[in-house]
PyMOL CGO cylinders between C-alpha atoms (Angstrom):
from pymol import cmd
from pymol.cgo import CYLINDER

trace = [
    CYLINDER, 78.46, 142.35, -221.21, 75.07, 143.70, -222.20, 0.3, 1, 1, 1, 1, 1, 1,
    CYLINDER, 75.07, 143.70, -222.20, 73.78, 140.19, -222.75, 0.3, 1, 1, 1, 1, 1, 1,
    CYLINDER, 73.78, 140.19, -222.75, 74.93, 139.14, -219.28, 0.3, 1, 1, 1, 1, 1, 1,
    CYLINDER, 74.93, 139.14, -219.28, 73.35, 142.24, -217.71, 0.3, 1, 1, 1, 1, 1, 1,
    CYLINDER, 73.35, 142.24, -217.71, 70.10, 141.66, -219.60, 0.3, 1, 1, 1, 1, 1, 1,
    CYLINDER, 70.10, 141.66, -219.60, 69.98, 138.12, -218.24, 0.3, 1, 1, 1, 1, 1, 1,
    CYLINDER, 69.98, 138.12, -218.24, 70.49, 139.45, -214.72, 0.3, 1, 1, 1, 1, 1, 1,
    CYLINDER, 70.49, 139.45, -214.72, 67.71, 141.98, -215.29, 0.3, 1, 1, 1, 1, 1, 1,
    CYLINDER, 67.71, 141.98, -215.29, 65.30, 139.31, -216.50, 0.3, 1, 1, 1, 1, 1, 1,
    CYLINDER, 65.30, 139.31, -216.50, 66.22, 136.99, -213.60, 0.3, 1, 1, 1, 1, 1, 1,
    CYLINDER, 66.22, 136.99, -213.60, 65.69, 139.81, -211.12, 0.3, 1, 1, 1, 1, 1, 1,
    CYLINDER, 65.69, 139.81, -211.12, 62.37, 140.58, -212.75, 0.3, 1, 1, 1, 1, 1, 1,
    CYLINDER, 62.37, 140.58, -212.75, 61.22, 137.01, -212.35, 0.3, 1, 1, 1, 1, 1, 1,
    CYLINDER, 61.22, 137.01, -212.35, 62.10, 137.08, -208.66, 0.3, 1, 1, 1, 1, 1, 1,
    CYLINDER, 62.10, 137.08, -208.66, 60.25, 140.35, -208.23, 0.3, 1, 1, 1, 1, 1, 1,
    CYLINDER, 60.25, 140.35, -208.23, 57.18, 138.92, -209.93, 0.3, 1, 1, 1, 1, 1, 1,
    CYLINDER, 57.18, 138.92, -209.93, 57.13, 135.85, -207.73, 0.3, 1, 1, 1, 1, 1, 1,
    CYLINDER, 57.13, 135.85, -207.73, 57.24, 138.06, -204.64, 0.3, 1, 1, 1, 1, 1, 1,
    CYLINDER, 57.24, 138.06, -204.64, 54.23, 140.13, -205.67, 0.3, 1, 1, 1, 1, 1, 1,
    CYLINDER, 54.23, 140.13, -205.67, 51.27, 137.90, -206.31, 0.3, 1, 1, 1, 1, 1, 1,
    CYLINDER, 51.27, 137.90, -206.31, 48.37, 139.71, -204.65, 0.3, 1, 1, 1, 1, 1, 1,
    CYLINDER, 48.37, 139.71, -204.65, 46.85, 143.16, -204.51, 0.3, 1, 1, 1, 1, 1, 1,
    CYLINDER, 46.85, 143.16, -204.51, 45.13, 144.79, -201.56, 0.3, 1, 1, 1, 1, 1, 1,
    CYLINDER, 45.13, 144.79, -201.56, 41.41, 144.29, -201.31, 0.3, 1, 1, 1, 1, 1, 1,
    CYLINDER, 41.41, 144.29, -201.31, 39.21, 147.33, -201.70, 0.3, 1, 1, 1, 1, 1, 1,
    CYLINDER, 39.21, 147.33, -201.70, 36.82, 147.30, -198.72, 0.3, 1, 1, 1, 1, 1, 1,
    CYLINDER, 36.82, 147.30, -198.72, 34.64, 149.98, -200.30, 0.3, 1, 1, 1, 1, 1, 1,
    CYLINDER, 34.64, 149.98, -200.30, 33.41, 147.59, -203.02, 0.3, 1, 1, 1, 1, 1, 1,
    CYLINDER, 33.41, 147.59, -203.02, 31.43, 144.58, -201.77, 0.3, 1, 1, 1, 1, 1, 1,
    CYLINDER, 31.43, 144.58, -201.77, 32.57, 141.11, -202.77, 0.3, 1, 1, 1, 1, 1, 1,
    CYLINDER, 32.57, 141.11, -202.77, 31.51, 137.53, -202.14, 0.3, 1, 1, 1, 1, 1, 1,
    CYLINDER, 31.51, 137.53, -202.14, 27.90, 137.10, -201.10, 0.3, 1, 1, 1, 1, 1, 1,
    CYLINDER, 27.90, 137.10, -201.10, 27.58, 140.82, -200.38, 0.3, 1, 1, 1, 1, 1, 1,
    CYLINDER, 27.58, 140.82, -200.38, 28.23, 141.61, -204.06, 0.3, 1, 1, 1, 1, 1, 1,
    CYLINDER, 28.23, 141.61, -204.06, 24.89, 140.09, -205.02, 0.3, 1, 1, 1, 1, 1, 1,
    CYLINDER, 24.89, 140.09, -205.02, 23.05, 142.66, -202.91, 0.3, 1, 1, 1, 1, 1, 1,
    CYLINDER, 23.05, 142.66, -202.91, 24.27, 145.28, -205.38, 0.3, 1, 1, 1, 1, 1, 1,
    CYLINDER, 24.27, 145.28, -205.38, 24.46, 143.26, -208.62, 0.3, 1, 1, 1, 1, 1, 1,
    CYLINDER, 24.46, 143.26, -208.62, 21.91, 140.45, -208.14, 0.3, 1, 1, 1, 1, 1, 1,
    CYLINDER, 21.91, 140.45, -208.14, 21.72, 137.16, -210.00, 0.3, 1, 1, 1, 1, 1, 1,
    CYLINDER, 21.72, 137.16, -210.00, 18.51, 138.42, -211.59, 0.3, 1, 1, 1, 1, 1, 1,
    CYLINDER, 18.51, 138.42, -211.59, 17.83, 142.15, -211.39, 0.3, 1, 1, 1, 1, 1, 1,
    CYLINDER, 17.83, 142.15, -211.39, 14.85, 143.22, -209.31, 0.3, 1, 1, 1, 1, 1, 1,
    CYLINDER, 14.85, 143.22, -209.31, 11.79, 143.49, -211.49, 0.3, 1, 1, 1, 1, 1, 1,
    CYLINDER, 11.79, 143.49, -211.49, 13.48, 141.77, -214.40, 0.3, 1, 1, 1, 1, 1, 1,
    CYLINDER, 13.48, 141.77, -214.40, 10.17, 141.49, -216.23, 0.3, 1, 1, 1, 1, 1, 1,
    CYLINDER, 10.17, 141.49, -216.23, 10.28, 145.26, -216.42, 0.3, 1, 1, 1, 1, 1, 1,
    CYLINDER, 10.28, 145.26, -216.42, 13.71, 145.27, -217.98, 0.3, 1, 1, 1, 1, 1, 1,
    CYLINDER, 13.71, 145.27, -217.98, 12.62, 143.08, -220.86, 0.3, 1, 1, 1, 1, 1, 1,
    CYLINDER, 12.62, 143.08, -220.86, 11.09, 145.54, -223.31, 0.3, 1, 1, 1, 1, 1, 1,
    CYLINDER, 11.09, 145.54, -223.31, 11.30, 148.37, -220.79, 0.3, 1, 1, 1, 1, 1, 1,
    CYLINDER, 11.30, 148.37, -220.79, 11.61, 151.94, -221.98, 0.3, 1, 1, 1, 1, 1, 1,
    CYLINDER, 11.61, 151.94, -221.98, 14.80, 153.92, -221.54, 0.3, 1, 1, 1, 1, 1, 1,
    CYLINDER, 14.80, 153.92, -221.54, 16.55, 157.14, -222.52, 0.3, 1, 1, 1, 1, 1, 1,
    CYLINDER, 16.55, 157.14, -222.52, 16.63, 157.72, -226.27, 0.3, 1, 1, 1, 1, 1, 1,
    CYLINDER, 16.63, 157.72, -226.27, 13.58, 155.57, -227.06, 0.3, 1, 1, 1, 1, 1, 1,
    CYLINDER, 13.58, 155.57, -227.06, 11.02, 157.21, -229.35, 0.3, 1, 1, 1, 1, 1, 1,
    CYLINDER, 11.02, 157.21, -229.35, 7.31, 156.74, -228.65, 0.3, 1, 1, 1, 1, 1, 1,
    CYLINDER, 7.31, 156.74, -228.65, 4.02, 157.57, -230.29, 0.3, 1, 1, 1, 1, 1, 1,
    CYLINDER, 4.02, 157.57, -230.29, 1.08, 158.44, -228.02, 0.3, 1, 1, 1, 1, 1, 1,
    CYLINDER, 1.08, 158.44, -228.02, -2.43, 158.58, -229.47, 0.3, 1, 1, 1, 1, 1, 1,
    CYLINDER, -2.43, 158.58, -229.47, -5.29, 159.80, -227.29, 0.3, 1, 1, 1, 1, 1, 1,
    CYLINDER, -5.29, 159.80, -227.29, -8.59, 159.08, -229.06, 0.3, 1, 1, 1, 1, 1, 1,
    CYLINDER, -8.59, 159.08, -229.06, -10.33, 162.28, -230.25, 0.3, 1, 1, 1, 1, 1, 1,
    CYLINDER, -10.33, 162.28, -230.25, -7.69, 164.40, -228.50, 0.3, 1, 1, 1, 1, 1, 1,
    CYLINDER, -7.69, 164.40, -228.50, -5.18, 165.55, -231.14, 0.3, 1, 1, 1, 1, 1, 1,
    CYLINDER, -5.18, 165.55, -231.14, -3.71, 168.15, -228.76, 0.3, 1, 1, 1, 1, 1, 1,
    CYLINDER, -3.71, 168.15, -228.76, -2.65, 165.35, -226.42, 0.3, 1, 1, 1, 1, 1, 1,
    CYLINDER, -2.65, 165.35, -226.42, -1.40, 163.04, -229.17, 0.3, 1, 1, 1, 1, 1, 1,
    CYLINDER, -1.40, 163.04, -229.17, 2.02, 162.88, -230.79, 0.3, 1, 1, 1, 1, 1, 1,
    CYLINDER, 2.02, 162.88, -230.79, 3.65, 160.75, -233.46, 0.3, 1, 1, 1, 1, 1, 1,
    CYLINDER, 3.65, 160.75, -233.46, 7.13, 161.08, -231.97, 0.3, 1, 1, 1, 1, 1, 1,
    CYLINDER, 7.13, 161.08, -231.97, 8.27, 161.83, -228.44, 0.3, 1, 1, 1, 1, 1, 1,
    CYLINDER, 8.27, 161.83, -228.44, 11.76, 160.95, -227.23, 0.3, 1, 1, 1, 1, 1, 1,
    CYLINDER, 11.76, 160.95, -227.23, 12.55, 159.77, -223.73, 0.3, 1, 1, 1, 1, 1, 1,
    CYLINDER, 12.55, 159.77, -223.73, 15.02, 162.23, -222.20, 0.3, 1, 1, 1, 1, 1, 1,
    CYLINDER, 15.02, 162.23, -222.20, 18.46, 161.26, -220.82, 0.3, 1, 1, 1, 1, 1, 1,
    CYLINDER, 18.46, 161.26, -220.82, 16.86, 161.28, -217.36, 0.3, 1, 1, 1, 1, 1, 1,
    CYLINDER, 16.86, 161.28, -217.36, 14.15, 158.83, -218.48, 0.3, 1, 1, 1, 1, 1, 1,
    CYLINDER, 14.15, 158.83, -218.48, 11.33, 161.40, -218.68, 0.3, 1, 1, 1, 1, 1, 1,
    CYLINDER, 11.33, 161.40, -218.68, 8.73, 162.56, -221.18, 0.3, 1, 1, 1, 1, 1, 1,
    CYLINDER, 8.73, 162.56, -221.18, 6.61, 165.71, -221.11, 0.3, 1, 1, 1, 1, 1, 1,
    CYLINDER, 6.61, 165.71, -221.11, 2.90, 165.65, -221.94, 0.3, 1, 1, 1, 1, 1, 1,
    CYLINDER, 2.90, 165.65, -221.94, 0.21, 168.36, -221.97, 0.3, 1, 1, 1, 1, 1, 1,
    CYLINDER, 0.21, 168.36, -221.97, -1.99, 168.33, -218.84, 0.3, 1, 1, 1, 1, 1, 1,
    CYLINDER, -1.99, 168.33, -218.84, -0.05, 165.44, -217.32, 0.3, 1, 1, 1, 1, 1, 1,
    CYLINDER, -0.05, 165.44, -217.32, 3.33, 167.19, -217.20, 0.3, 1, 1, 1, 1, 1, 1,
    CYLINDER, 3.33, 167.19, -217.20, 6.64, 165.39, -216.73, 0.3, 1, 1, 1, 1, 1, 1,
    CYLINDER, 6.64, 165.39, -216.73, 6.48, 161.61, -216.35, 0.3, 1, 1, 1, 1, 1, 1,
    CYLINDER, 6.48, 161.61, -216.35, 9.22, 159.16, -215.45, 0.3, 1, 1, 1, 1, 1, 1,
    CYLINDER, 9.22, 159.16, -215.45, 8.89, 156.37, -218.04, 0.3, 1, 1, 1, 1, 1, 1,
    CYLINDER, 8.89, 156.37, -218.04, 12.28, 154.66, -217.73, 0.3, 1, 1, 1, 1, 1, 1,
    CYLINDER, 12.28, 154.66, -217.73, 11.77, 151.05, -216.64, 0.3, 1, 1, 1, 1, 1, 1,
    CYLINDER, 11.77, 151.05, -216.64, 8.14, 150.94, -217.73, 0.3, 1, 1, 1, 1, 1, 1,
    CYLINDER, 8.14, 150.94, -217.73, 6.78, 148.91, -220.62, 0.3, 1, 1, 1, 1, 1, 1,
    CYLINDER, 6.78, 148.91, -220.62, 4.55, 150.60, -223.18, 0.3, 1, 1, 1, 1, 1, 1,
    CYLINDER, 4.55, 150.60, -223.18, 1.58, 148.84, -221.61, 0.3, 1, 1, 1, 1, 1, 1,
    CYLINDER, 1.58, 148.84, -221.61, 2.45, 150.16, -218.15, 0.3, 1, 1, 1, 1, 1, 1,
    CYLINDER, 2.45, 150.16, -218.15, 2.89, 153.67, -219.53, 0.3, 1, 1, 1, 1, 1, 1,
    CYLINDER, 2.89, 153.67, -219.53, -0.48, 153.33, -221.26, 0.3, 1, 1, 1, 1, 1, 1,
    CYLINDER, -0.48, 153.33, -221.26, -2.11, 152.44, -217.94, 0.3, 1, 1, 1, 1, 1, 1,
    CYLINDER, -2.11, 152.44, -217.94, -0.35, 155.30, -216.16, 0.3, 1, 1, 1, 1, 1, 1,
    CYLINDER, -0.35, 155.30, -216.16, -1.49, 157.90, -218.70, 0.3, 1, 1, 1, 1, 1, 1,
    CYLINDER, -1.49, 157.90, -218.70, -5.02, 156.51, -218.68, 0.3, 1, 1, 1, 1, 1, 1,
    CYLINDER, -5.02, 156.51, -218.68, -5.12, 156.81, -214.90, 0.3, 1, 1, 1, 1, 1, 1,
    CYLINDER, -5.12, 156.81, -214.90, -3.75, 160.35, -214.76, 0.3, 1, 1, 1, 1, 1, 1,
    CYLINDER, -3.75, 160.35, -214.76, -5.83, 161.76, -217.61, 0.3, 1, 1, 1, 1, 1, 1,
    CYLINDER, -5.83, 161.76, -217.61, -8.96, 159.97, -216.40, 0.3, 1, 1, 1, 1, 1, 1,
    CYLINDER, -8.96, 159.97, -216.40, -8.54, 161.20, -212.83, 0.3, 1, 1, 1, 1, 1, 1,
    CYLINDER, -8.54, 161.20, -212.83, -8.88, 164.90, -213.68, 0.3, 1, 1, 1, 1, 1, 1,
    CYLINDER, -8.88, 164.90, -213.68, -9.24, 165.71, -217.36, 0.3, 1, 1, 1, 1, 1, 1,
    CYLINDER, -9.24, 165.71, -217.36, -10.95, 163.07, -219.54, 0.3, 1, 1, 1, 1, 1, 1,
    CYLINDER, -10.95, 163.07, -219.54, -13.81, 160.67, -219.07, 0.3, 1, 1, 1, 1, 1, 1,
    CYLINDER, -13.81, 160.67, -219.07, -12.84, 157.11, -220.01, 0.3, 1, 1, 1, 1, 1, 1,
    CYLINDER, -12.84, 157.11, -220.01, -9.74, 158.10, -222.05, 0.3, 1, 1, 1, 1, 1, 1,
    CYLINDER, -9.74, 158.10, -222.05, -8.65, 155.74, -224.84, 0.3, 1, 1, 1, 1, 1, 1,
    CYLINDER, -8.65, 155.74, -224.84, -4.88, 155.79, -225.25, 0.3, 1, 1, 1, 1, 1, 1,
    CYLINDER, -4.88, 155.79, -225.25, -2.46, 153.86, -227.45, 0.3, 1, 1, 1, 1, 1, 1,
    CYLINDER, -2.46, 153.86, -227.45, 1.27, 153.99, -226.65, 0.3, 1, 1, 1, 1, 1, 1,
    CYLINDER, 1.27, 153.99, -226.65, 3.68, 152.43, -229.16, 0.3, 1, 1, 1, 1, 1, 1,
    CYLINDER, 3.68, 152.43, -229.16, 7.44, 152.14, -229.39, 0.3, 1, 1, 1, 1, 1, 1,
    CYLINDER, 7.44, 152.14, -229.39, 8.51, 153.77, -232.66, 0.3, 1, 1, 1, 1, 1, 1,
    CYLINDER, 8.51, 153.77, -232.66, 12.27, 153.47, -232.32, 0.3, 1, 1, 1, 1, 1, 1,
    CYLINDER, 12.27, 153.47, -232.32, 14.45, 151.86, -229.67, 0.3, 1, 1, 1, 1, 1, 1,
    CYLINDER, 14.45, 151.86, -229.67, 17.84, 153.24, -228.83, 0.3, 1, 1, 1, 1, 1, 1,
    CYLINDER, 17.84, 153.24, -228.83, 20.59, 150.62, -228.84, 0.3, 1, 1, 1, 1, 1, 1,
    CYLINDER, 20.59, 150.62, -228.84, 21.30, 149.15, -225.40, 0.3, 1, 1, 1, 1, 1, 1,
    CYLINDER, 21.30, 149.15, -225.40, 25.00, 148.90, -224.59, 0.3, 1, 1, 1, 1, 1, 1,
    CYLINDER, 25.00, 148.90, -224.59, 27.43, 147.85, -221.89, 0.3, 1, 1, 1, 1, 1, 1,
    CYLINDER, 27.43, 147.85, -221.89, 31.08, 148.82, -221.48, 0.3, 1, 1, 1, 1, 1, 1,
    CYLINDER, 31.08, 148.82, -221.48, 33.85, 146.30, -220.79, 0.3, 1, 1, 1, 1, 1, 1,
    CYLINDER, 33.85, 146.30, -220.79, 37.24, 147.76, -219.84, 0.3, 1, 1, 1, 1, 1, 1,
    CYLINDER, 37.24, 147.76, -219.84, 40.54, 146.78, -218.26, 0.3, 1, 1, 1, 1, 1, 1,
    CYLINDER, 40.54, 146.78, -218.26, 42.40, 143.53, -218.78, 0.3, 1, 1, 1, 1, 1, 1,
    CYLINDER, 42.40, 143.53, -218.78, 40.34, 142.02, -221.59, 0.3, 1, 1, 1, 1, 1, 1,
    CYLINDER, 40.34, 142.02, -221.59, 41.36, 141.14, -225.12, 0.3, 1, 1, 1, 1, 1, 1,
    CYLINDER, 41.36, 141.14, -225.12, 38.92, 143.54, -226.77, 0.3, 1, 1, 1, 1, 1, 1,
    CYLINDER, 38.92, 143.54, -226.77, 37.72, 146.38, -224.52, 0.3, 1, 1, 1, 1, 1, 1,
    CYLINDER, 37.72, 146.38, -224.52, 34.89, 148.49, -225.84, 0.3, 1, 1, 1, 1, 1, 1,
    CYLINDER, 34.89, 148.49, -225.84, 31.20, 149.32, -225.87, 0.3, 1, 1, 1, 1, 1, 1,
    CYLINDER, 31.20, 149.32, -225.87, 28.94, 146.46, -226.92, 0.3, 1, 1, 1, 1, 1, 1,
    CYLINDER, 28.94, 146.46, -226.92, 25.24, 146.33, -227.86, 0.3, 1, 1, 1, 1, 1, 1,
    CYLINDER, 25.24, 146.33, -227.86, 23.38, 143.84, -225.69, 0.3, 1, 1, 1, 1, 1, 1,
    CYLINDER, 23.38, 143.84, -225.69, 19.99, 142.35, -225.03, 0.3, 1, 1, 1, 1, 1, 1,
    CYLINDER, 19.99, 142.35, -225.03, 18.48, 142.64, -221.56, 0.3, 1, 1, 1, 1, 1, 1,
    CYLINDER, 18.48, 142.64, -221.56, 19.40, 139.16, -220.33, 0.3, 1, 1, 1, 1, 1, 1,
    CYLINDER, 19.40, 139.16, -220.33, 23.20, 138.95, -220.65, 0.3, 1, 1, 1, 1, 1, 1,
    CYLINDER, 23.20, 138.95, -220.65, 25.26, 137.60, -217.74, 0.3, 1, 1, 1, 1, 1, 1,
    CYLINDER, 25.26, 137.60, -217.74, 28.67, 138.72, -216.47, 0.3, 1, 1, 1, 1, 1, 1,
    CYLINDER, 28.67, 138.72, -216.47, 30.38, 135.77, -218.18, 0.3, 1, 1, 1, 1, 1, 1,
    CYLINDER, 30.38, 135.77, -218.18, 28.53, 136.69, -221.36, 0.3, 1, 1, 1, 1, 1, 1,
    CYLINDER, 28.53, 136.69, -221.36, 29.76, 140.27, -221.09, 0.3, 1, 1, 1, 1, 1, 1,
    CYLINDER, 29.76, 140.27, -221.09, 33.35, 139.08, -220.74, 0.3, 1, 1, 1, 1, 1, 1,
    CYLINDER, 33.35, 139.08, -220.74, 32.89, 136.82, -223.76, 0.3, 1, 1, 1, 1, 1, 1,
    CYLINDER, 32.89, 136.82, -223.76, 31.89, 139.86, -225.83, 0.3, 1, 1, 1, 1, 1, 1,
    CYLINDER, 31.89, 139.86, -225.83, 35.28, 141.34, -224.97, 0.3, 1, 1, 1, 1, 1, 1,
    CYLINDER, 35.28, 141.34, -224.97, 36.95, 138.04, -225.99, 0.3, 1, 1, 1, 1, 1, 1,
    CYLINDER, 36.95, 138.04, -225.99, 37.80, 137.07, -222.39, 0.3, 1, 1, 1, 1, 1, 1,
    CYLINDER, 37.80, 137.07, -222.39, 40.33, 138.46, -219.89, 0.3, 1, 1, 1, 1, 1, 1,
    CYLINDER, 40.33, 138.46, -219.89, 44.02, 138.65, -220.77, 0.3, 1, 1, 1, 1, 1, 1,
    CYLINDER, 44.02, 138.65, -220.77, 46.77, 136.60, -219.16, 0.3, 1, 1, 1, 1, 1, 1,
    CYLINDER, 46.77, 136.60, -219.16, 47.45, 139.52, -216.83, 0.3, 1, 1, 1, 1, 1, 1,
    CYLINDER, 47.45, 139.52, -216.83, 43.88, 139.78, -215.52, 0.3, 1, 1, 1, 1, 1, 1,
    CYLINDER, 43.88, 139.78, -215.52, 43.32, 139.36, -211.81, 0.3, 1, 1, 1, 1, 1, 1,
    CYLINDER, 43.32, 139.36, -211.81, 40.64, 136.71, -211.57, 0.3, 1, 1, 1, 1, 1, 1,
    CYLINDER, 40.64, 136.71, -211.57, 39.16, 137.94, -208.30, 0.3, 1, 1, 1, 1, 1, 1,
    CYLINDER, 39.16, 137.94, -208.30, 38.94, 141.57, -209.41, 0.3, 1, 1, 1, 1, 1, 1,
    CYLINDER, 38.94, 141.57, -209.41, 36.06, 141.56, -211.87, 0.3, 1, 1, 1, 1, 1, 1,
    CYLINDER, 36.06, 141.56, -211.87, 34.18, 144.77, -211.06, 0.3, 1, 1, 1, 1, 1, 1,
    CYLINDER, 34.18, 144.77, -211.06, 30.66, 145.67, -212.16, 0.3, 1, 1, 1, 1, 1, 1,
    CYLINDER, 30.66, 145.67, -212.16, 29.49, 149.27, -211.82, 0.3, 1, 1, 1, 1, 1, 1,
    CYLINDER, 29.49, 149.27, -211.82, 25.83, 150.26, -212.14, 0.3, 1, 1, 1, 1, 1, 1,
    CYLINDER, 25.83, 150.26, -212.14, 23.97, 153.54, -211.78, 0.3, 1, 1, 1, 1, 1, 1,
    CYLINDER, 23.97, 153.54, -211.78, 20.79, 153.20, -209.72, 0.3, 1, 1, 1, 1, 1, 1,
    CYLINDER, 20.79, 153.20, -209.72, 18.61, 156.25, -209.10, 0.3, 1, 1, 1, 1, 1, 1,
    CYLINDER, 18.61, 156.25, -209.10, 21.47, 158.53, -210.09, 0.3, 1, 1, 1, 1, 1, 1,
    CYLINDER, 21.47, 158.53, -210.09, 23.96, 156.87, -207.71, 0.3, 1, 1, 1, 1, 1, 1,
    CYLINDER, 23.96, 156.87, -207.71, 26.83, 154.66, -208.86, 0.3, 1, 1, 1, 1, 1, 1,
    CYLINDER, 26.83, 154.66, -208.86, 27.14, 151.32, -207.11, 0.3, 1, 1, 1, 1, 1, 1,
    CYLINDER, 27.14, 151.32, -207.11, 29.59, 148.52, -207.66, 0.3, 1, 1, 1, 1, 1, 1,
    CYLINDER, 29.59, 148.52, -207.66, 30.49, 144.96, -206.75, 0.3, 1, 1, 1, 1, 1, 1,
    CYLINDER, 30.49, 144.96, -206.75, 33.46, 142.63, -207.16, 0.3, 1, 1, 1, 1, 1, 1,
    CYLINDER, 33.46, 142.63, -207.16, 33.32, 139.06, -208.41, 0.3, 1, 1, 1, 1, 1, 1,
    CYLINDER, 33.32, 139.06, -208.41, 35.76, 136.17, -208.71, 0.3, 1, 1, 1, 1, 1, 1,
    CYLINDER, 35.76, 136.17, -208.71, 35.98, 134.84, -212.28, 0.3, 1, 1, 1, 1, 1, 1,
    CYLINDER, 35.98, 134.84, -212.28, 37.23, 131.44, -211.15, 0.3, 1, 1, 1, 1, 1, 1,
    CYLINDER, 37.23, 131.44, -211.15, 34.17, 130.88, -208.96, 0.3, 1, 1, 1, 1, 1, 1,
    CYLINDER, 34.17, 130.88, -208.96, 31.83, 132.01, -211.72, 0.3, 1, 1, 1, 1, 1, 1,
    CYLINDER, 31.83, 132.01, -211.72, 33.40, 129.68, -214.28, 0.3, 1, 1, 1, 1, 1, 1,
    CYLINDER, 33.40, 129.68, -214.28, 33.42, 126.70, -211.92, 0.3, 1, 1, 1, 1, 1, 1,
    CYLINDER, 33.42, 126.70, -211.92, 29.81, 127.23, -210.89, 0.3, 1, 1, 1, 1, 1, 1,
    CYLINDER, 29.81, 127.23, -210.89, 30.76, 127.82, -207.24, 0.3, 1, 1, 1, 1, 1, 1,
    CYLINDER, 30.76, 127.82, -207.24, 29.17, 131.28, -207.45, 0.3, 1, 1, 1, 1, 1, 1,
    CYLINDER, 29.17, 131.28, -207.45, 26.11, 132.41, -209.45, 0.3, 1, 1, 1, 1, 1, 1,
    CYLINDER, 26.11, 132.41, -209.45, 26.66, 134.34, -212.67, 0.3, 1, 1, 1, 1, 1, 1,
    CYLINDER, 26.66, 134.34, -212.67, 25.05, 137.79, -212.07, 0.3, 1, 1, 1, 1, 1, 1,
    CYLINDER, 25.05, 137.79, -212.07, 22.93, 139.59, -214.60, 0.3, 1, 1, 1, 1, 1, 1,
    CYLINDER, 22.93, 139.59, -214.60, 24.40, 142.55, -216.48, 0.3, 1, 1, 1, 1, 1, 1,
    CYLINDER, 24.40, 142.55, -216.48, 22.01, 145.31, -217.51, 0.3, 1, 1, 1, 1, 1, 1,
    CYLINDER, 22.01, 145.31, -217.51, 22.30, 147.88, -220.31, 0.3, 1, 1, 1, 1, 1, 1,
    CYLINDER, 22.30, 147.88, -220.31, 24.38, 150.78, -219.07, 0.3, 1, 1, 1, 1, 1, 1,
    CYLINDER, 24.38, 150.78, -219.07, 26.57, 148.66, -216.78, 0.3, 1, 1, 1, 1, 1, 1,
    CYLINDER, 26.57, 148.66, -216.78, 30.35, 149.00, -216.83, 0.3, 1, 1, 1, 1, 1, 1,
    CYLINDER, 30.35, 149.00, -216.83, 32.51, 145.90, -216.34, 0.3, 1, 1, 1, 1, 1, 1,
    CYLINDER, 32.51, 145.90, -216.34, 36.15, 146.46, -215.39, 0.3, 1, 1, 1, 1, 1, 1,
    CYLINDER, 36.15, 146.46, -215.39, 38.69, 143.65, -215.19, 0.3, 1, 1, 1, 1, 1, 1,
    CYLINDER, 38.69, 143.65, -215.19, 41.59, 144.37, -212.86, 0.3, 1, 1, 1, 1, 1, 1,
    CYLINDER, 41.59, 144.37, -212.86, 45.19, 143.50, -213.59, 0.3, 1, 1, 1, 1, 1, 1,
    CYLINDER, 45.19, 143.50, -213.59, 47.41, 141.30, -211.48, 0.3, 1, 1, 1, 1, 1, 1,
    CYLINDER, 47.41, 141.30, -211.48, 50.35, 142.42, -209.38, 0.3, 1, 1, 1, 1, 1, 1,
    CYLINDER, 50.35, 142.42, -209.38, 52.54, 140.51, -211.82, 0.3, 1, 1, 1, 1, 1, 1,
    CYLINDER, 52.54, 140.51, -211.82, 51.84, 143.06, -214.53, 0.3, 1, 1, 1, 1, 1, 1,
    CYLINDER, 51.84, 143.06, -214.53, 52.14, 146.01, -212.16, 0.3, 1, 1, 1, 1, 1, 1,
    CYLINDER, 52.14, 146.01, -212.16, 55.42, 144.78, -210.71, 0.3, 1, 1, 1, 1, 1, 1,
    CYLINDER, 55.42, 144.78, -210.71, 56.79, 143.95, -214.12, 0.3, 1, 1, 1, 1, 1, 1,
    CYLINDER, 56.79, 143.95, -214.12, 55.98, 147.42, -215.48, 0.3, 1, 1, 1, 1, 1, 1,
    CYLINDER, 55.98, 147.42, -215.48, 57.58, 149.10, -212.47, 0.3, 1, 1, 1, 1, 1, 1,
    CYLINDER, 57.58, 149.10, -212.47, 60.64, 146.91, -212.82, 0.3, 1, 1, 1, 1, 1, 1,
    CYLINDER, 60.64, 146.91, -212.82, 61.06, 147.66, -216.52, 0.3, 1, 1, 1, 1, 1, 1,
    CYLINDER, 61.06, 147.66, -216.52, 60.75, 151.39, -215.97, 0.3, 1, 1, 1, 1, 1, 1,
    CYLINDER, 60.75, 151.39, -215.97, 63.47, 151.21, -213.32, 0.3, 1, 1, 1, 1, 1, 1,
    CYLINDER, 63.47, 151.21, -213.32, 66.03, 149.49, -215.56, 0.3, 1, 1, 1, 1, 1, 1,
    CYLINDER, 66.03, 149.49, -215.56, 68.51, 151.39, -217.79, 0.3, 1, 1, 1, 1, 1, 1,
    CYLINDER, 68.51, 151.39, -217.79, 67.94, 148.95, -220.67, 0.3, 1, 1, 1, 1, 1, 1,
    CYLINDER, 67.94, 148.95, -220.67, 64.33, 149.81, -221.48, 0.3, 1, 1, 1, 1, 1, 1,
    CYLINDER, 64.33, 149.81, -221.48, 65.06, 149.55, -225.18, 0.3, 1, 1, 1, 1, 1, 1,
    CYLINDER, 65.06, 149.55, -225.18, 65.43, 145.77, -224.94, 0.3, 1, 1, 1, 1, 1, 1,
    CYLINDER, 65.43, 145.77, -224.94, 61.95, 145.32, -223.45, 0.3, 1, 1, 1, 1, 1, 1,
    CYLINDER, 61.95, 145.32, -223.45, 58.44, 146.07, -224.55, 0.3, 1, 1, 1, 1, 1, 1,
    CYLINDER, 58.44, 146.07, -224.55, 56.47, 148.03, -221.97, 0.3, 1, 1, 1, 1, 1, 1,
    CYLINDER, 56.47, 148.03, -221.97, 52.81, 147.10, -222.27, 0.3, 1, 1, 1, 1, 1, 1,
]
cmd.load_cgo(trace, "trace")
């Protein structure tokens, strides 16, 4: 009797799964061509991202014959800032050491020093990471270089699971303190029909799950024979 009922349950589950193949689109998150306005193929100012400074990086700043303005170690704050005598607070996130050198030379030379000689060096770089969550084989936080693509990010997580929804690959990015996001279709990326966007350190990639998994979970929870199934 139980075996017959279990078969009926499984058959009913299969019918339910076949009836629920899509999920509602989220109009708040751009997709298609509009997604690339938020998460471009190559990030704006990509040359700045390669070797650019960021929170947690440790710098040394040497101002010739000015020991009061020099330091062997100064750490970029979580907001991307450093604090220097005379100059005050400076936003350094996104700058290279050379660009920061030029900025300090300009500011100190404008009001305080004549022909300042400054050397800015990167002493220690904080690891750059991205987060991959949702329906992937190995979700987690991964160290990355500055030039990884979305497909590369998914490969770090050992690819989406069988329950992943191919057209719900979300990328979230914080820009100027505001979180933005975009949705991509994995099938188009893999086939080359859509460009593979660049993923930057700090991005979060979330892979959605299909209605098959959602419907199956709901169905299993509604049956009295939960002990014969594995709810995942």
